Every structure is written in C-alpha cells, then in structure tokens.
N, C-alpha and C positions, 0 to 999 in steps of 0.2 A: 245325375249328371257328373257329380264329383267322382263317383266310382268309375265312370267311363273315362274321364280325363286322367284319373290315376293309372288305369290300365294302359291308356294311350302313352303316357309318359314312360311306363316300364317298357313297352314295346318299342318306342322310338329310341330309347337309350341303347338298345341292343344293336341298332343299325346306324346310328348317327355318324360314326366315323367314316364308314365306307360310303354312306350316302353323300356326305359333304365332299368326299373325295371325288365322287362321280359328278357332282355339280361343278366342282372346280375343273375337272377334265373337260366337261361340256363347255364351260366358259372359255377356257384356254384354247380349246380346239377351234371354237368360233373365231377367236381373235387371230389365231395363227392362219387359218384359211383366208379370212378377210384381208389380212396384211399381205399374204403371198399373192392373192389374186389381184389386189390393187396394184401391187408392184408389177405384176405381169401385164396388166392393162396399160399402165404408164409406159412400160418398155415397148409395147406394141405401138402405142401412139407415137413415141419418139422415132421408131423405125419408119412408120408411115409418113411422118412429117419431116423426117431427116434432120431433126434438131434435138438438142438436149435441154429439156426444160423442167423435167421432174413433174411434180404434182401441179405446178403452176399451169401446165398445158391444159389441164381440165377446165380452166376458166376461159380459155380461148375458144372461139367458135368452132374451128376445125377440130381441135382436140376434144371438145364436148361432143361433137357429132360422132367421132370415132369411139368415144367412151360409150355413148348410147347404143352404138351398133355392136359392141362387144358382147359375146356370149358368156363372158366370165361373170357378169353380174348375175345372170340366171344360175350359173354354176355355183356361185357363193351360196345362194339360197338353197339349192338342191343339196349341197353337201351339209350345210348346217341343219337342214331338215332331217337328213339321215342321222346326224349326230343325236338329235332329239329323239328320233325313233329308237335308236340304240339305247339311250338312257331309259326310255319308257318301257322297252322290252325287259330291261333289268328290273324295273319296278314290278312288271307283271310276273316275272320269275320269282321275285321275293314274295309277292302276294300269294303265289301258289305255294311257296315253301313254308310260310308261317302258318298256313292251315294244314297242309298235307303232312309236314313233318311232325307237327304237334299230335295229330291224330294217329299217325303211323307209329311213332315212338312211344306214345302215351307218357310223355315227359312228366316229371313230378310237378312242375309249375302248372301246366295246363290241366293235369288230372286234379290237382288241388282246387283250381278255379271251378272246374265243373262239379266238384263235390260240395261247394259252398251253398248254403241255403239262399241263393240269390237267383234271379232270373238269368239264365245262361246267355240270353240274347245280348246282354251288355258286353259280353266278351266279343261277340260278333261285331257289334257297333264300334267297339274300341279298335279292333283290327281293321275295320273298314275305314275309320277316320285316319288311322295310321297310313294306310295305302293311298288314300286320297291326298293326304298331306304330301307324301313323297312325289306323287304324280304332278300335283299342282306346283310343287317346287321346281321340278324339271321344266314345266311349261313356262313358268315365270322367268327362269334364267334364260331360256331360249328366246323369249320375246324381248327380254332386256337386251340381249345381244343384237337382235334385229333392229331394235330402236337405236342402239348405239351406232350400228353400221349405217343406218339411214341418215342419222344426224351428221356423221363424219362425211358421208358422200355429199350431203347438202352443203356442208361447210366448205368442202374442197371445190365443188363444181357449181353450186348455186341451183342445182336441180331440186325441185320441190319434192316433198315426201310423197305426195300423191302420185307424181310421175314415177318415183322409185317403186311404189307399190304396184303400179300398172305393169312395170317390167317384171316384178316378182310373180304376179298373177299368171304371166305367160309361161312360167316355169313350173306350173303345178305338177306335183307328183301324185296327187290324189284324184283319180277320176271319179265323176266327170270334172272337167277343168274348172267350172264355175263354183265348185263346192269347196275349194281350198279356202279355209277360213282365215285369210290374211286381213281382210278389211270388212267383209260382210258380217254384220253384228249377229244376225240370227245363226248363221253357220258356225260362227266362232263359239257361241253359247252351246250349240248342239254338239260340236266336235270336241271342244277343249274343256267345257265346264260340266255338261251332263254326261258326255261320253265316258270319261274315266270312272264316274260313279257307277254307271250301268255295267261297264266292263268288269269291275271288281266284284259287284254284286253277283253277276252271272258266274264268274270264276269261283267265288266262294260257294255258291249254291251247287255248282257242278262237283266240287270236292266233297261236299257234305252228302250229296246223292251217292257218290262213290263209296263213302265210308258208312253209309246206312245199310248196305247189304254186302256181305262178304263174297258172294259168288258172282253176281252180275252187277253189282253197284258201280264198278269201274266203267263197264260198257254203257250203263245208263247215264253216268256223269258225262262221259265223252259225247254221247248222242245229244244230250241236253245242250252242251256248249256249242258243238258244231251246228246243231239245228238253228240256234239263235244267230250264229254268224251267217249261215247260208240264207236265212230268212231276211236278215238285214241287207245283204247284197242284192237279193232278189227284189226287194221293195225299192232299193235305190235305183236299180236298172229299170224296173217296171214303171216307176212314177217319176222318171227324170224329165218328162216332157215340160212340165211347168214347175218352177221353183216353189210357188206357194203350195201346190199339191204335194210336192216332195217333203216340204217342211211339215205339213200337217200329218203326213204318213209317218215320218220319222218321230214326230212328237208322240203320236198315238202308240207307236211301236215301243218307244222308251217307257211310257207310262205303264203299258200292259206288261212288258217284260220285267220292269222293276217291281211292280206290285206282286206279280206271280212268283218271282225269285225270292222276294222277302217272305212271302207266305210260306213257300216251300222250306226255306232256310229256318224260319222260326219254328215250324212244326218238327222238322228233323232234329234241330238242336235241342229242343225241350223234351222230345219223346223217344228218340232212338239213340242219338250219339251219347256214348258213355253210360248208358243205362245198364 
C-alpha cells in the first residue's frame, strides 16, 4: 500500500498545478453564471412588475411566482452541468495520456518502474487512484457550487431546497430524464461514484490491449472501448421501463465489465507489456 501511495504522490505532483487551475475555473465559472442569471431574473421581474426592488422582489408573492416561472433557473443548472462535463473530459484526456504516452515514448521513469522486481499491477493501481482522485475532485467542486447556489436562492426567496431540486430535475441533460442523479441516491452512486471508476478501468484496459499487439492492437483496443459504451446505452434503453430493473442491470453490467477489465489488464501488464 505504501508503494502505491508513493507512486500516486509522484503522479499527482506532475499535474497538480493545472488540475487546481481547472478546479478554480470550474468554481469561478459557476459563480459567474449564477450571478449573471440571477441578475437577469431580477431584471425580468422588475420589468414585469414595473417596479425597482432588486433582490427584495423575490420575497414578494408576485416576484416569487415570476421567479419560479423563469427558465433561467434551469439554464443555470444546464450550463454548470456542461462546465462539469468539460472538466471531466479533461480528466479522461489526461487518463488516456498518462498511459498512452508512457507506453508510446517508453520514458525512462515508466521503463524503470516496469523493470523493478515488483508486481507491475501496483503501477496500474496508482495511476487509477490518481485519475479517480481527479474526477472525484471535479464532482465535489461542482456539487459544492450547486449547494451554494441552492442555499443562496433559499436565503433570497425562501424557496425550499426540495423545490429547487424539483426545478433542476426538469432540466435534465442526461436521458432518460429520471436518471439524472441530483437527488436519487442510487443513481448518484451509480453515475458519480462507481461510474468514474469503471470508465477509467475500461480506458486503461483499452490502451493496454492496443499496446499488446503492434499490428492490430489499436483496432482491438478501440473495439473494446466502443463495445462497452454501446452495450451500456443499449441496456439503458432496453431496461428503462422500471427503475429497479434498470438499476439491477446497470449494477450487473458494472460488476462484469469491471472484473473482466481488471483481469485483462492484469494479464497484459504482467505478461506482454514491456517484456
């Protein structure tokens, strides 16, 4: 465990400056969009009511009704969700880079690590922990922004957090609509907790399949990743009739794909890569 943590520390130090810069951009973007949209909502309310009252209008009955009817509340969530997706895509890109570039360039550090008389799989685990840490950091910052937004709106208007969440759920960008894991605990775990782990395991495995064969490894790696993605969406569409059935299907899919990917990665890492 100490060796894994030591490797994790080395990996994280290489990216920490740009990573914290991305988290800062994510946080500031959320604050900027929320402030601008709130200002726009208040201005629209003032025009409708033909008065100038600023944020105090949100506590009046008419002002509150207009506030709840505004599409800008949903737009705030949609834009912030896209910000998070952008940050997560960067994480996926970096996850691809830290494996692919190491294997492509045969850099001295990675070559030295693979030549050590240790189980090579600890390198895999350390890089996986690094990527999961990056992804969870992005998710944490985004949810922190949503919590702050909700509390500010509650303070200004008196609307309950539950009411705010019901408005957010109407703006889901992730079909089907009832799967956006804003409040549902099970969907939250599947999408935000287990999902990132599975995504990185599949990505790493695809890269190692690619590097295990010089001629057709790339095609095999792409086929592996694309097949997993297509199967996930097929099961989501096919089993969307009942939430319980969909959850069980997703859970089984996660377990099978995770175990299969780890098995493939372990064998390739110890038998083919850099032999």
